[in-house]
Backbone as CSV, one residue per row, in Angstrom:
resi,resn,N_x,N_y,N_z,CA_x,CA_y,CA_z,C_x,C_y,C_z
1,MET,33.911,15.302,-22.006,34.582,14.577,-20.843,34.769,15.734,-19.599
2,GLN,34.292,15.653,-18.577,34.580,16.461,-17.338,35.356,15.683,-16.410
3,ILE,36.373,16.556,-15.904,37.145,15.955,-14.815,37.163,16.902,-13.762
4,THR,36.685,16.525,-12.456,36.601,17.335,-11.515,37.606,16.914,-10.268
5,SER,38.330,17.959,-9.782,39.259,17.497,-8.596,38.488,17.865,-7.301
6,ALA,38.603,16.702,-6.603,37.844,16.909,-5.341,38.914,17.537,-4.305
7,SER,40.237,17.842,-4.530,41.009,18.467,-3.579,41.827,19.597,-4.100
8,ARG,41.078,20.083,-5.054,41.673,21.396,-5.694,43.278,21.111,-6.149
9,GLU,43.405,20.019,-6.774,44.843,19.738,-7.196,45.432,20.880,-8.123
10,PRO,46.602,21.286,-8.117,47.180,22.309,-9.263,47.027,21.664,-10.631
11,LEU,46.511,22.403,-11.429,46.049,21.765,-12.605,47.375,21.372,-13.586
12,ALA,48.335,22.213,-13.709,49.432,21.941,-14.805,50.060,20.651,-14.375
13,PRO,50.503,20.450,-13.135,51.304,19.098,-13.086,50.188,17.794,-13.151
14,TRP,48.940,18.310,-12.855,48.119,17.228,-13.212,47.863,16.612,-14.482
15,ILE,47.727,17.702,-15.377,47.710,17.522,-16.617,49.035,16.644,-17.178
16,ARG,50.228,17.255,-16.996,51.300,16.511,-17.451,51.433,15.130,-16.887
17,GLN,51.023,14.722,-15.815,50.803,13.282,-15.234,49.973,12.623,-15.987
18,HIS,48.868,12.931,-16.439,47.722,12.336,-17.112,47.718,12.500,-18.557
19,ARG,48.639,13.154,-19.009,48.412,13.573,-20.519,48.080,12.550,-21.501
20,ASP,48.464,11.127,-21.415,47.861,10.016,-22.205,46.456,10.014,-22.100
21,ARG,45.881,10.113,-21.026,44.468,10.003,-20.714,43.752,11.322,-21.363
22,ILE,44.343,12.259,-21.229,43.668,13.575,-21.742,43.793,13.489,-23.388
23,ASP,44.843,13.076,-23.882,44.998,13.070,-25.508,43.824,12.135,-26.010
24,GLU,43.686,11.079,-25.287,42.550,10.079,-25.981,41.138,10.598,-25.715
25,ALA,41.032,11.248,-24.466,39.711,11.847,-24.433,39.428,13.016,-25.520
26,LEU,40.485,13.799,-25.896,40.191,14.583,-27.067,39.859,14.027,-28.136
27,TRP,40.340,12.715,-28.546,39.652,12.071,-29.742,38.474,11.352,-29.566
28,SER,38.176,10.942,-28.450,36.918,10.167,-28.236,35.807,11.179,-27.956
29,ASP,35.924,12.160,-27.115,34.901,13.243,-26.824,35.074,14.479,-27.424
30,GLY,36.275,14.876,-27.897,36.390,16.198,-28.593,36.854,17.421,-27.567
31,HIS,36.602,17.042,-26.345,36.807,18.043,-25.181,37.157,17.577,-23.809
32,VAL,37.721,18.267,-23.106,38.115,18.005,-21.662,37.664,19.282,-20.797
33,LEU,36.935,19.131,-19.995,36.356,20.282,-18.973,37.050,19.944,-17.698
34,PHE,38.168,20.835,-17.035,38.653,20.727,-15.974,37.881,21.622,-14.973
35,ARG,37.343,20.873,-13.692,36.717,21.702,-12.837,37.176,21.518,-11.471
36,ASP,37.262,22.556,-10.828,37.620,22.543,-9.287,38.963,22.348,-8.936
37,PHE,40.012,22.553,-10.063,41.536,22.590,-10.008,41.810,23.742,-9.392
38,ASP,42.917,23.788,-8.923,43.740,25.229,-8.569,44.593,25.492,-9.905
39,VAL,43.926,26.270,-10.650,44.663,26.726,-11.915,45.957,27.533,-11.783
40,GLY,45.736,28.686,-10.733,47.144,29.325,-10.534,47.059,30.736,-11.122
41,GLY,45.634,31.322,-11.465,45.790,32.521,-12.170,46.178,32.380,-13.513
42,LEU,46.417,33.478,-14.208,46.883,33.437,-15.580,48.208,32.698,-15.919
43,ASP,49.202,33.015,-14.999,50.359,32.384,-15.201,50.130,30.820,-14.955
44,GLY,49.306,30.368,-14.178,48.958,28.973,-14.079,48.335,28.437,-15.168
45,PHE,47.333,29.241,-15.584,46.674,28.767,-16.997,47.684,28.725,-18.142
46,GLU,48.506,29.464,-18.268,49.545,29.326,-19.371,50.526,28.034,-19.054
47,SER,50.696,28.009,-18.132,51.429,26.612,-17.582,50.510,25.288,-17.959
48,SER,49.383,25.452,-17.528,48.529,24.397,-17.754,48.141,24.243,-19.355
49,ALA,48.294,25.119,-20.246,48.197,25.054,-21.771,49.385,24.595,-22.101
50,ALA,50.551,24.900,-21.824,51.771,24.340,-22.226,51.998,22.798,-21.678
51,SER,51.332,22.356,-20.661,51.387,21.088,-20.327,50.251,20.242,-21.276
52,ALA,49.318,20.883,-21.777,48.315,20.256,-22.739,48.619,20.274,-24.158
53,CYS,49.593,21.134,-24.469,50.034,21.057,-25.778,51.517,21.110,-25.954
54,ASP,52.038,20.661,-27.062,53.407,20.384,-27.244,54.153,21.853,-27.451
55,THR,53.243,22.781,-28.094,53.653,24.140,-28.405,52.673,24.848,-28.228
56,LEU,52.729,26.138,-27.762,51.726,27.282,-27.926,52.107,28.333,-28.948
57,TYR,51.052,28.854,-29.376,51.048,29.770,-30.495,50.889,31.289,-30.027
58,ARG,51.728,32.182,-30.396,51.702,33.468,-29.969,51.721,34.560,-31.134
59,HIS,51.162,34.236,-32.150,51.073,35.174,-33.318,49.708,35.239,-34.047
60,TYR,48.725,34.764,-33.134,47.162,34.832,-33.766,46.795,36.213,-33.757
61,GLY,46.273,36.675,-35.045,45.806,38.136,-35.224,44.376,38.442,-34.902
62,ASP,43.748,37.297,-34.748,42.193,37.371,-34.516,41.775,37.599,-33.098
63,LEU,42.680,37.536,-32.235,42.341,37.689,-30.695,43.315,38.746,-30.153
64,PRO,42.857,39.676,-29.215,43.820,40.643,-28.753,44.838,39.761,-27.369
65,LEU,45.883,40.040,-27.364,46.915,39.338,-26.550,46.275,40.106,-25.061
66,ALA,46.601,39.068,-23.980,46.238,39.397,-22.588,47.305,39.230,-21.614
67,SER,48.502,38.832,-22.051,49.594,38.611,-21.114,50.852,39.081,-21.893
68,ALA,51.969,39.526,-20.874,53.242,39.874,-21.342,53.951,38.557,-22.172
69,SER,53.634,37.640,-21.914,54.244,36.432,-22.325,53.723,36.151,-24.005
70,GLU,52.617,37.003,-24.258,52.266,36.516,-25.693,51.522,35.205,-25.792
71,ASN,51.389,34.370,-24.935,50.800,33.007,-25.156,49.413,32.974,-24.689
72,VAL,48.719,34.002,-24.222,47.543,33.935,-23.541,46.690,35.262,-24.185
73,TYR,45.457,34.978,-24.610,44.618,36.117,-25.179,43.449,36.049,-24.558
74,PHE,42.767,37.424,-24.711,41.324,37.546,-24.505,40.461,36.907,-25.349
75,ALA,39.321,36.645,-24.919,38.431,35.834,-25.710,37.905,37.265,-26.859
76,THR,37.099,36.557,-27.810,36.764,37.235,-28.959,35.757,38.504,-28.441
77,PRO,36.276,39.865,-28.869,35.509,40.870,-28.328,34.217,41.183,-29.132
78,TYR,33.198,40.454,-28.935,31.860,40.269,-29.706,30.860,40.656,-28.544
79,PRO,29.935,41.729,-29.109,28.940,42.145,-28.208,28.264,40.769,-27.304
80,LYS,28.145,41.242,-26.017,27.647,40.068,-25.185,26.202,39.688,-25.299
81,HIS,25.306,40.553,-25.901,24.008,40.243,-26.235,23.791,39.338,-27.339
82,LEU,24.832,39.289,-28.163,24.704,38.398,-29.575,25.527,36.893,-29.329
83,GLU,24.831,35.884,-30.005,25.685,34.781,-29.978,26.806,34.567,-30.977
84,ILE,27.825,34.048,-30.477,28.880,33.582,-31.299,28.748,32.259,-31.887
85,ARG,28.589,32.323,-33.265,28.192,30.947,-33.997,29.414,30.103,-33.823
86,PHE,29.017,28.717,-34.202,29.914,27.912,-34.391,31.076,27.975,-35.262
87,HIS,32.426,27.785,-35.037,33.236,27.870,-35.792,34.495,27.162,-35.258
88,ASN,35.371,26.610,-36.268,36.742,26.034,-35.808,37.695,26.946,-35.938
89,GLU,38.386,27.303,-34.870,39.417,28.347,-34.643,40.336,28.494,-36.061
90,ALA,40.637,29.632,-36.380,41.236,29.775,-37.628,41.457,28.994,-38.795
91,SER,40.259,28.291,-39.024,40.025,27.400,-40.262,39.840,28.258,-41.384
92,HIS,39.763,29.473,-41.260,39.615,30.491,-42.460,41.027,30.853,-42.844
93,THR,42.124,30.326,-42.349,43.469,30.820,-42.646,44.297,29.688,-42.939
94,GLN,45.784,29.793,-43.229,46.556,28.722,-43.659,47.006,27.960,-42.602
95,THR,47.005,28.277,-41.371,47.556,27.632,-40.099,46.248,27.594,-39.140
96,TRP,46.266,26.576,-38.214,45.086,26.590,-37.371,45.523,25.583,-36.221
97,PRO,45.227,26.032,-34.878,45.600,25.287,-33.690,44.721,23.983,-33.708
98,SER,45.411,22.865,-33.342,44.957,21.479,-33.027,44.060,21.678,-31.841
99,ARG,44.752,22.586,-30.903,44.081,22.422,-29.458,43.893,23.957,-29.052
100,GLN,42.737,24.096,-28.313,42.330,25.615,-27.910,41.946,25.329,-26.572
101,LEU,42.228,26.380,-25.608,42.018,26.149,-24.082,41.276,27.558,-23.772
102,PHE,40.241,27.459,-23.002,39.508,28.531,-22.407,39.560,28.561,-20.840
103,PHE,39.923,29.654,-20.234,39.885,29.705,-19.020,39.074,30.820,-18.403
104,CYS,37.914,30.167,-17.652,36.887,31.259,-16.882,37.416,31.884,-15.736
105,LEU,37.731,33.172,-15.707,38.347,33.799,-14.658,36.853,34.367,-13.884
106,GLU,35.836,34.837,-14.541,34.578,35.368,-14.073,33.407,34.816,-14.940
107,PRO,32.375,33.926,-14.467,31.447,33.604,-15.189,30.353,34.596,-15.377
108,ALA,29.768,34.602,-16.549,28.418,35.477,-16.649,27.371,35.387,-15.588
109,SER,26.603,36.303,-15.242,25.669,36.226,-14.099,24.456,35.402,-14.761
110,GLU,24.354,35.484,-16.213,23.308,34.612,-16.945,23.635,34.360,-18.352
111,GLY,23.493,33.293,-18.721,24.016,32.836,-20.139,25.318,32.657,-20.330
112,GLY,26.015,32.923,-21.361,27.302,32.812,-21.556,27.983,31.515,-21.748
113,GLU,27.182,30.392,-21.916,27.668,29.006,-21.778,28.513,28.930,-23.220
114,TRP,29.543,27.913,-23.001,30.180,27.419,-24.394,29.489,26.556,-25.014
115,THR,29.582,26.582,-26.182,28.774,25.625,-27.143,29.888,24.748,-28.013
116,LEU,29.654,23.555,-28.177,30.688,22.698,-28.878,29.944,21.745,-29.754
117,SER,30.274,21.607,-31.133,29.485,21.168,-32.141,30.622,19.895,-32.577
118,ASP,30.143,18.738,-32.751,31.278,17.431,-33.242,31.079,17.286,-34.696
119,GLY,32.145,17.868,-35.451,32.264,17.830,-36.954,32.142,16.471,-37.459
120,ARG,32.354,15.424,-36.781,32.129,14.212,-37.193,30.752,13.883,-37.370
121,LYS,29.921,14.308,-36.359,28.522,13.942,-36.371,27.756,14.917,-37.363
122,VAL,28.325,16.097,-37.621,27.786,16.867,-38.487,27.664,16.362,-39.844
123,ILE,28.978,15.871,-40.335,28.903,15.347,-41.868,28.073,13.873,-41.820
124,GLU,27.648,13.446,-40.825,26.889,12.301,-40.802,25.473,12.751,-41.053
125,ARG,25.136,14.044,-40.906,23.502,14.419,-40.832,23.411,15.455,-42.028
126,LEU,24.436,16.087,-42.631,24.426,16.997,-43.822,24.017,16.192,-45.049
127,PRO,23.031,16.759,-45.953,22.825,16.156,-47.059,24.223,15.773,-47.990
128,ALA,24.202,14.392,-48.475,25.243,14.023,-49.425,25.547,15.060,-50.395
129,GLU,24.481,15.531,-51.249,24.598,16.438,-52.218,25.416,17.728,-51.772
130,MET,25.233,18.389,-50.383,25.719,19.327,-49.901,27.197,19.100,-49.694
131,LEU,27.382,17.949,-48.901,28.911,17.575,-48.784,29.862,17.477,-49.972
132,ASP,29.200,16.627,-50.899,29.921,16.601,-52.199,30.364,17.912,-52.965
133,ARG,29.382,18.770,-52.880,29.881,19.973,-53.411,30.837,20.827,-52.751
134,PHE,30.895,20.701,-51.331,31.761,21.422,-50.551,33.087,20.647,-50.801
135,ARG,33.104,19.397,-50.747,34.501,18.571,-51.063,34.996,18.990,-52.468
136,GLU,34.095,19.155,-53.382,34.610,19.410,-54.868,35.062,20.844,-54.872
137,LEU,34.514,21.692,-54.390,34.886,23.234,-54.583,35.673,23.745,-53.381
138,GLY,35.340,23.229,-52.120,36.037,24.068,-51.018,35.176,25.373,-50.724
139,LEU,36.072,26.413,-50.256,35.417,27.548,-49.823,36.555,28.808,-50.289
140,VAL,36.204,29.778,-50.417,37.011,31.052,-50.307,36.366,32.069,-49.504
141,TYR,37.344,32.415,-48.540,36.953,33.498,-47.556,37.356,34.752,-47.901
142,ARG,36.536,35.815,-47.818,37.015,37.376,-48.266,36.954,37.971,-46.950
143,ARG,38.040,38.695,-46.584,38.015,39.357,-45.255,38.515,40.794,-45.950
144,ARG,37.394,41.684,-45.516,37.793,43.303,-46.090,38.002,43.843,-44.695
145,PHE,39.324,44.345,-44.703,39.778,45.181,-43.543,39.494,46.712,-43.940
146,ILE,38.735,47.157,-43.010,38.245,48.578,-43.050,38.611,49.266,-41.913
147,ARG,39.470,50.326,-41.761,40.209,50.841,-40.652,39.034,51.331,-39.799
148,GLY,39.233,50.901,-38.494,38.351,50.974,-37.379,37.094,50.263,-37.379
149,LEU,37.029,49.252,-37.995,35.945,48.190,-38.114,36.741,46.831,-38.087
150,ASP,36.519,46.141,-36.797,37.335,44.783,-36.824,38.668,45.018,-36.727
151,ALA,39.474,43.831,-36.502,40.660,43.928,-36.572,41.602,44.589,-37.620
152,SER,42.621,45.308,-37.470,43.307,45.909,-38.782,43.969,44.737,-39.334
153,TRP,44.344,45.095,-40.651,45.050,44.052,-41.360,46.758,43.939,-40.845
154,GLU,47.011,45.051,-40.274,48.222,45.029,-39.519,48.247,44.144,-38.373
155,GLN,47.213,44.301,-37.435,47.227,43.476,-36.298,46.864,42.076,-36.793
156,PHE,46.226,41.785,-37.628,45.679,40.299,-38.176,47.067,39.570,-38.609
157,PHE,47.722,40.286,-39.689,49.031,39.530,-40.320,50.258,40.023,-39.428
158,LYS,50.275,40.643,-38.419,51.521,41.050,-37.776,52.569,41.613,-38.959
159,VAL,52.010,42.596,-39.621,52.767,43.420,-40.450,52.739,44.907,-40.280
160,SER,53.583,45.735,-40.860,53.492,47.101,-40.650,53.212,47.994,-42.143
161,SER,53.288,47.387,-43.111,53.218,48.014,-44.331,52.502,46.819,-45.495
162,LEU,52.133,47.421,-46.444,51.328,46.666,-47.498,52.368,45.868,-48.223
163,GLN,53.591,46.489,-48.413,54.692,45.667,-49.038,55.106,44.272,-48.254
164,GLU,55.178,44.624,-46.928,55.334,43.607,-46.183,54.259,42.353,-45.987
165,LEU,53.045,42.830,-46.107,51.850,42.128,-46.190,52.043,41.327,-47.501
166,ARG,52.220,41.843,-48.599,52.394,41.289,-49.897,53.264,40.043,-49.977
167,GLU,54.665,40.296,-49.231,55.928,39.375,-49.083,55.361,38.232,-48.303
168,LYS,54.743,38.632,-47.133,54.395,37.532,-46.221,53.342,36.676,-46.702
169,ILE,52.349,36.921,-47.242,51.263,36.108,-47.650,51.548,35.488,-49.131
170,ALA,52.188,36.161,-49.934,52.463,35.392,-51.229,52.612,34.081,-51.398
171,PRO,53.456,33.342,-50.464,53.575,31.922,-50.532,52.259,31.145,-50.149
172,THR,51.313,31.850,-49.390,50.317,31.192,-48.738,49.014,30.880,-49.537
173,GLY,49.084,31.663,-50.790,47.820,31.673,-51.548,46.926,32.565,-51.453
174,HIS,47.177,33.459,-50.584,45.995,34.861,-50.335,46.313,35.533,-51.398
175,GLU,45.133,36.224,-51.711,45.108,37.260,-52.866,44.683,38.477,-52.279
176,ILE,45.175,39.795,-52.819,44.909,40.923,-51.955,44.366,41.947,-53.104
177,ASP,43.263,42.540,-52.761,42.661,43.445,-53.574,42.984,44.872,-52.603
178,ALA,43.643,45.918,-52.878,43.954,46.840,-51.888,43.064,48.389,-52.861
179,ILE,42.436,48.537,-52.016,41.611,49.933,-52.325,42.358,51.104,-51.893
180,SER,42.883,50.990,-50.867,43.796,51.847,-49.967,44.399,51.121,-48.818
181,GLU,45.141,51.695,-47.922,45.756,51.064,-46.868,44.712,51.296,-45.680
182,ASN,43.593,51.948,-45.965,42.495,51.837,-45.066,41.288,51.078,-45.512
183,ASP,41.250,50.329,-46.636,40.362,49.396,-47.120,40.971,48.573,-48.078
184,LEU,41.252,47.331,-47.616,41.759,46.226,-48.509,40.943,44.980,-48.222
185,THR,40.967,44.065,-49.119,40.291,42.794,-49.055,41.249,41.793,-49.509
186,VAL,41.409,40.758,-48.622,42.263,39.627,-48.614,41.310,38.378,-48.810
187,SER,41.619,37.484,-50.131,40.864,36.221,-50.232,41.707,35.085,-50.072
188,TYR,41.048,34.001,-49.595,41.899,32.771,-49.336,40.934,31.530,-49.537
189,ARG,41.537,30.786,-50.466,40.667,29.477,-50.994,41.099,28.498,-50.061
190,THR,40.375,27.715,-49.312,40.838,26.641,-48.612,39.678,25.468,-48.626
191,HIS,39.582,24.540,-47.468,38.654,23.344,-47.241,37.370,23.823,-46.813
192,ALA,36.477,23.053,-46.724,35.256,23.089,-46.056,35.102,21.831,-44.897
193,LEU,35.894,20.712,-45.447,36.015,19.593,-44.445,37.342,19.314,-44.417
194,LEU,37.803,18.380,-43.285,39.093,18.047,-43.055,39.310,16.715,-42.814
195,GLN,40.348,16.248,-43.471,40.822,14.920,-43.229,41.816,14.751,-42.192
196,ILE,41.496,13.942,-41.177,42.506,13.935,-40.019,43.083,12.453,-40.042
197,PRO,44.333,12.568,-40.243,45.204,11.313,-40.748,45.257,10.315,-39.158
198,GLU,45.418,10.990,-38.175,45.733,10.080,-37.123,44.492,9.167,-36.917
199,ARG,43.286,9.544,-37.084,42.191,8.690,-36.677,41.538,8.316,-38.025
200,ASP,41.962,8.754,-39.196,41.296,8.264,-40.562,39.945,8.749,-40.541
201,THR,39.795,9.862,-40.136,38.242,10.355,-40.174,38.271,11.686,-40.884
202,GLU,37.068,12.077,-41.076,36.664,13.551,-41.722,35.731,14.166,-40.739
203,ALA,36.051,15.414,-40.673,35.150,16.447,-39.960,34.709,17.758,-40.597
204,TRP,33.554,18.326,-40.241,33.292,19.619,-40.860,34.153,20.487,-40.009
205,PHE,34.963,21.533,-40.993,35.938,22.264,-40.301,35.859,23.552,-41.243
206,ASN,35.201,24.699,-40.536,35.148,25.816,-41.436,34.520,26.934,-40.555
207,GLN,34.425,28.097,-41.319,33.906,29.128,-40.299,32.630,29.737,-41.108
208,ILE,31.957,29.077,-41.914,30.832,29.294,-42.684,29.810,30.390,-41.999
209,LEU,29.408,29.919,-40.652,28.567,30.659,-39.947,28.984,31.922,-39.401
210,LEU,30.386,32.302,-39.235,30.751,33.527,-38.954,31.069,34.371,-40.179
211,HIS,30.992,33.979,-41.261,31.548,34.717,-42.551,30.317,34.818,-43.452
212,HIS,29.213,34.032,-43.439,28.065,33.978,-44.571,27.125,35.177,-43.795
213,PRO,26.829,36.103,-44.861,25.816,37.117,-44.419,24.384,36.664,-43.999
214,ASP,24.138,35.592,-44.612,22.816,34.868,-44.080,22.908,34.183,-42.677
215,ALA,23.933,34.207,-42.115,24.237,33.563,-40.822,24.280,34.828,-39.512
216,LEU,24.347,36.012,-40.121,24.218,37.032,-39.288,23.094,37.330,-38.429
217,PRO,23.253,37.794,-37.375,22.089,38.422,-36.664,21.276,39.241,-37.449
218,THR,20.077,39.496,-37.181,19.297,40.388,-37.988,19.852,41.952,-37.846
219,GLU,19.884,42.174,-36.673,20.278,43.735,-36.377,21.798,44.068,-37.032
220,VAL,22.757,42.970,-36.995,23.849,43.221,-37.558,23.969,43.137,-39.092
221,ASP,23.197,42.274,-39.758,22.783,42.371,-41.230,22.247,43.849,-41.517
222,ALA,21.281,44.209,-40.728,20.681,45.513,-41.014,21.642,46.452,-41.082
223,LEU,22.462,46.853,-40.247,23.274,47.666,-39.883,24.534,47.710,-40.966
224,LEU,25.191,46.553,-41.246,26.011,46.502,-42.514,25.393,46.778,-43.707
225,SER,24.285,46.408,-43.967,23.476,46.731,-45.285,23.234,48.196,-45.504
226,LYS,23.315,48.869,-44.401,23.300,50.283,-44.582,24.434,50.868,-45.325
227,HIS,25.539,50.048,-45.186,26.888,50.739,-45.801,27.437,49.919,-46.904
228,PHE,27.134,48.548,-46.726,27.765,47.864,-47.917,26.666,46.954,-48.705
229,ARG,27.076,46.478,-49.886,26.476,45.586,-50.609,26.745,44.212,-49.764
230,ARG,25.926,43.160,-49.696,26.141,42.035,-48.901,27.239,41.397,-49.451
231,ASP,27.634,41.195,-50.864,28.839,40.387,-51.065,30.049,41.255,-50.897
232,GLN,30.089,42.546,-50.266,31.134,43.422,-49.899,31.071,43.497,-48.319
233,PHE,30.366,42.682,-47.682,30.450,42.820,-46.183,31.884,42.563,-45.755
234,PRO,32.191,42.948,-44.437,33.591,42.764,-43.987,34.060,41.436,-43.968
235,ARG,33.212,40.495,-43.758,33.556,38.938,-43.852,32.656,38.219,-44.680
236,THR,32.910,37.426,-45.682,32.121,36.841,-46.470,32.774,35.471,-46.908
237,VAL,31.970,34.606,-47.243,32.469,33.369,-47.857,31.579,32.846,-48.845
238,PHE,32.364,32.017,-49.852,31.696,31.642,-51.132,32.235,30.193,-51.220
239,PHE,31.711,29.484,-52.262,32.334,28.206,-52.703,33.669,28.602,-53.262
240,GLY,34.377,27.616,-53.557,35.792,28.025,-53.853,35.847,28.508,-55.373
241,ASP,34.899,28.274,-56.176,34.895,28.939,-57.554,34.247,30.479,-57.645
242,GLY,33.976,30.865,-56.312,33.492,32.108,-56.197,31.905,32.141,-56.403
243,SER,31.183,31.140,-56.557,29.699,31.168,-56.621,29.264,31.128,-55.150
244,PRO,27.951,31.836,-54.864,27.292,31.809,-53.825,26.913,30.622,-53.011
245,ILE,27.054,30.502,-51.874,26.449,29.414,-50.868,24.968,29.671,-50.821
246,PRO,24.087,28.892,-51.195,22.615,29.420,-51.050,22.270,29.568,-49.379
247,ALA,21.381,30.545,-49.276,20.939,30.591,-47.916,20.223,29.680,-47.352
248,GLY,19.457,28.733,-48.103,18.768,27.601,-47.429,19.987,26.545,-46.986
249,TRP,21.098,26.567,-47.730,22.185,25.563,-47.252,22.622,26.086,-45.770
250,VAL,22.921,27.435,-45.664,23.366,27.921,-44.574,22.440,27.687,-43.355
251,ARG,21.031,27.760,-43.611,20.180,27.546,-42.624,20.346,26.098,-42.185
252,THR,20.598,25.291,-43.194,20.562,23.528,-42.761,21.815,23.371,-42.027
253,ILE,22.998,24.061,-42.534,24.236,23.914,-41.647,24.040,24.395,-40.230
254,ASP,23.441,25.558,-40.037,23.124,25.974,-38.882,22.348,25.014,-37.941
255,ARG,21.270,24.444,-38.529,20.408,23.665,-37.788,21.192,22.401,-37.387
256,VAL,21.936,21.759,-38.180,22.570,20.458,-38.150,23.822,20.571,-37.015
257,LEU,24.485,21.799,-36.985,25.446,22.092,-36.219,24.831,22.257,-34.506
258,THR,23.835,22.999,-34.589,23.086,23.099,-33.231,22.654,21.580,-32.921
259,GLU,22.219,20.844,-33.899,21.644,19.453,-33.310,22.831,18.704,-32.618
260,CYS,23.836,18.976,-33.343,25.029,17.907,-32.987,25.875,18.826,-31.691
261,SER,25.318,19.510,-30.961,26.002,20.441,-30.093,25.764,20.169,-28.636
262,VAL,26.653,20.644,-27.848,26.369,20.563,-26.280,26.701,21.872,-25.665
263,ARG,25.976,21.897,-24.643,26.309,23.323,-23.996,27.150,23.163,-22.639
264,ILE,27.934,24.068,-22.269,28.538,23.839,-20.923,28.545,25.194,-20.257
265,GLN,27.902,25.233,-19.109,27.799,26.015,-18.238,28.911,26.302,-17.599
266,THR,29.625,27.683,-17.672,30.633,28.053,-17.080,30.766,28.133,-15.493
267,GLN,31.648,27.834,-14.701,31.955,28.168,-13.460,33.358,28.850,-13.375
268,VAL,33.633,29.447,-12.447,34.722,30.166,-12.115,35.936,29.102,-11.978
269,HIS,36.832,29.637,-12.779,38.317,28.808,-12.936,38.001,27.504,-13.791
270,ASP,36.951,27.316,-14.297,36.879,26.269,-15.219,37.835,26.469,-16.384
271,VAL,38.439,25.347,-16.801,39.448,25.214,-18.001,38.688,24.298,-19.038
272,LEU,38.638,24.787,-20.154,38.069,24.007,-21.124,38.878,23.755,-22.270
273,LEU,39.347,22.253,-22.651,40.421,22.111,-23.518,39.605,21.490,-24.795
274,VAL,39.844,22.035,-25.865,39.124,21.725,-27.022,39.890,20.958,-28.264
275,ASN,39.566,19.929,-28.795,40.145,19.436,-29.856,39.618,20.430,-31.203
276,ASN,40.521,21.245,-31.772,39.767,22.074,-32.742,39.461,21.560,-33.976
277,LEU,40.288,20.363,-34.202,40.218,19.901,-35.485,38.722,19.114,-35.596
278,LEU,38.011,18.542,-34.550,36.877,18.008,-34.364,35.780,18.669,-34.032
279,MET,35.853,19.695,-33.180,34.761,20.615,-32.612,34.765,21.910,-32.850
280,ALA,33.696,22.251,-33.502,33.465,23.790,-33.725,32.956,24.286,-32.340
281,HIS,33.283,25.463,-31.973,32.784,26.258,-30.561,32.132,27.479,-31.043
282,GLY,31.309,27.834,-29.896,30.551,29.159,-29.919,30.467,29.485,-28.613
283,ARG,29.630,30.532,-28.488,29.422,31.007,-27.093,27.748,31.798,-27.201
284,LEU,27.164,31.552,-26.130,25.663,31.825,-26.081,25.542,33.499,-25.450
285,PRO,24.811,34.280,-25.771,24.620,35.499,-25.314,24.616,35.574,-23.797
286,TYR,24.887,36.610,-23.008,25.150,36.647,-21.619,24.993,38.070,-21.082
287,SER,24.718,37.959,-19.828,24.567,39.363,-19.128,25.672,39.186,-17.862
288,GLY,26.099,40.382,-17.428,27.179,40.543,-16.362,28.574,40.558,-17.022
289,ASN,29.402,40.319,-16.147,30.980,40.690,-16.526,31.749,39.366,-16.665
290,ARG,31.327,38.769,-17.848,32.120,37.420,-18.182,33.506,37.802,-18.483
291,GLN,34.409,36.853,-17.803,35.834,37.143,-18.331,36.364,35.628,-18.588
292,VAL,36.909,35.524,-19.918,37.535,34.345,-20.446,38.848,34.624,-21.039
293,ARG,39.757,33.880,-20.854,41.184,33.998,-21.487,41.298,32.625,-22.264
294,VAL,42.205,32.609,-23.390,42.255,31.828,-24.250,43.729,31.520,-24.712
295,ALA,43.988,30.325,-25.047,45.355,29.888,-25.540,45.164,28.880,-26.502
296,LEU,46.208,28.941,-27.695,46.017,27.996,-28.758,47.471,27.418,-28.764
297,GLY,47.423,26.233,-29.419,48.598,25.190,-29.358,48.508,24.094,-30.425
298,ASP,49.745,23.662,-30.804,50.003,22.433,-31.712,49.328,22.885,-33.109
299,MET,50.120,23.941,-33.578,49.444,24.334,-35.097,49.786,23.361,-36.144
300,ARG,48.815,23.369,-37.136,48.965,22.584,-38.247,48.821,23.509,-39.460
301,ASP,49.202,23.022,-40.640,48.976,23.741,-42.040,48.989,22.576,-43.071
302,HIS,48.823,22.999,-44.330,48.428,22.107,-45.157,49.821,21.395,-45.551
303,ALA,50.860,21.984,-45.508,51.994,21.381,-45.942,52.668,20.432,-44.762
304,THR,52.196,20.269,-43.606,52.568,19.431,-42.571,51.801,18.347,-42.158
305,ALA,50.396,18.626,-41.987,49.383,17.677,-41.314,48.006,17.954,-41.693
306,ALA,47.261,17.062,-41.337,45.776,17.260,-41.629,45.326,17.905,-42.958
307,THR,45.449,17.182,-43.873,45.351,17.399,-45.191,43.669,17.702,-45.485
308,ALA,43.439,18.887,-46.163,41.968,19.131,-46.291,41.557,18.144,-47.171
309,ALA,40.283,18.016,-46.997,39.492,17.055,-47.912,38.794,17.848,-48.996
310,MET,39.614,18.187,-50.048,39.055,19.099,-51.153,39.803,18.652,-52.440
311,LYS,38.955,18.510,-53.498,39.309,18.300,-54.617,39.528,19.545,-55.542
312,GLU,40.488,19.738,-56.495,40.910,20.766,-57.152,39.488,20.838,-58.276
313,PRO,38.837,22.078,-58.585,37.802,22.037,-59.413,38.338,21.780,-60.845
314,ALA,37.665,21.274,-61.615,37.943,20.789,-63.053,38.145,22.019,-63.678
């Protein structure tokens, strides 16, 4: 859904005034694009995010902070000539945002579209055999934190020592395999699909296309393969019992997510509000100096809401 302001109304109060309409659009369409509003810079974007969410999240380790308030992040620092594949934000962790907002400070000179794929449509098109196996086994993500490559484990988990890390993640079900402080692997078993109680619906909800080696761009796969076995890449994902997800299945997932997707060409001062429970998002390659900021809100976890659609393996 796109909402355009004919008179450049201030965005934050507009959202507060029309919150019921926006909330419903997030369930029906999965996203709302605000265009030609007066956002009011980064402070105004944060206020708009606070108006669209009940609470904002300031402890996310996968994105670098972009404001002193710690409620606004830079977009994913990923090479601009490569596509960011579809993923539901933080679905590889114990907690995830229900809502995510993107603010375009400067659009790309070419490319850089936001891409969104509806997880409800995805499960309607994926083969039943595939869905049943993902429901039965779920997923296990393995994140190898190697110093100088990707975010550090200290940054990601917001800790300063291995002992603090162990104490923090012990209740969450994470497992640690520490080679050294400069090279450790953290595994986490979780869902591949999500049951959403509010609408009694199920959605595709994961980061398979960001973690599976067969979903990587050729040049990235080739570079990593020079230094690591493919099952020891910095990010990998398997079925919940540790067995490999077939490459052919990954190609099918990629194809179906693309078939169920829309592209949104960014304009300056656009704000995109996404229902992260329903919509996987990505970004197309671009040229120029694209500048986007991000806010996350209304966190969920297994203990409170949005129970994962996953059966325990026999």
